[in-house]
N, C-alpha and C positions, 0 to 999 in steps of 0.2 A: 330854083324856085321850088317851093314847098306847097303841095296842094293839100288843102284841109279837107278830109272827107265830108260829104254831104249829109246833113242831119235828117234823118228819116221821121216820119210823122210818129211812128212809135216811140223813138228816141225822145222827140220833143214833149210828148205826152208824159212819159216817164220823168223827165227832168222837172217839167212844169208841176205834176204833182208832189214830187219831192220838196220843191220849193213852197209850194202851197202848205203842205204839211209843216214845214219848219217855220213858216209865219205863224202858222195856226198854233204851234207850240212856244211860242214867246212866253205865254203865261206859265210860271213854274208849276202851278197845280196840274195843268194839262200835260206839260212835259213829263213829270214824275208818275201821274197816272198812267199815261201811254207806256211809258218805261216798265212801270210794274205789271200792266198788262201783258206786256211782251216777255218779260221774266216769267211771269206765270205759264205763259204759253210754251216758252222754252222748257221749263220744269216739267209739264206734261208731256211734251215731246220726250224729253230725256228718259222720264220714268216710264212711258209706255214702250220705248224703244228697248229699255233695259228688260222689262217684263217679257216682251215678246221674245227677245234673244234668249232669255233664260227658259222659257217653255220648250223652244224648239231644240235646244241643246246641240243640235248639228251646226247651227250658224253662229255660235259664240266667237270663233276667230273672225270671221267674215264680218260680222256685225260690230266687233271692235274696230276692225280695220276701217270700216266705212265711217264709223262714228269719229275715228281719229282724223280721217281725211276730211270730213265735214267740218269739224271744228279748226282745223289747219285753214281751210278755205276761207271760214270766217275771220281768221286772225288776219290772212293775206288782204281781205277785203277791208279790215279796219286801217291797216297801214296805208293803203291806196285812199281812203275817205279821210284819213287823219291829216293828210297833206293840205287838203282844200278846207279853209276856215268856214265855208258855208254849210258844210254837212258835218257840223257838230253834232246836230240831233241825230242824224243816221248813225253816227260812230257810237252815241249812247245807246240806240235801240239795238245795234249789233252786239254790243258789249252785254246789254241785258239778256238778250236771247243766249248768248254763248254761256253767260253765268247761269241761267237757268237750265240750259242743258246739262252742264257739267253738275250742278246741284242735284238734278234728277238722277243722273248716272251715279252720283255719290250716295244718296240715299237708297238707291237700288242696291248697291254694292253693300250696304249696311244690312240690308234685309236677307241677304245671302249668307251671312256669318253665323 
C-alpha cells in the first residue's frame, strides 16, 4: 500500500499560483511579454554576476563554478517540468531565464577581450 504525502498549505498555494499564471498566459501577447521580461531579468542577472566576479578577481573560479551549477539546476528543473503538459508555460519561463543568463555571461566575456 502506497501512501501519498500530505499536501501542505504552502504547496497548495504555490501550485495554485502556477496554474493561475498559466491560465492568465493563454493570451500569446501576455505569454511572450512575460517571457521577454524574464529573459531581460536573466540577462541583467548574468551580466551583473559577470561584472562582480570580474571586479573581485579572487572569486573567478568560484563564481564560474556556482554559475555552472545554477544553470545545470535550471536544466534539471526543465526536464522535470517538461514531462507534465500542464507546466508548458513554466518551462518557457525557465528557458527564457536560462537563455538570458547565458547571453549576459556571453556579452560580459566579450567585454573582457
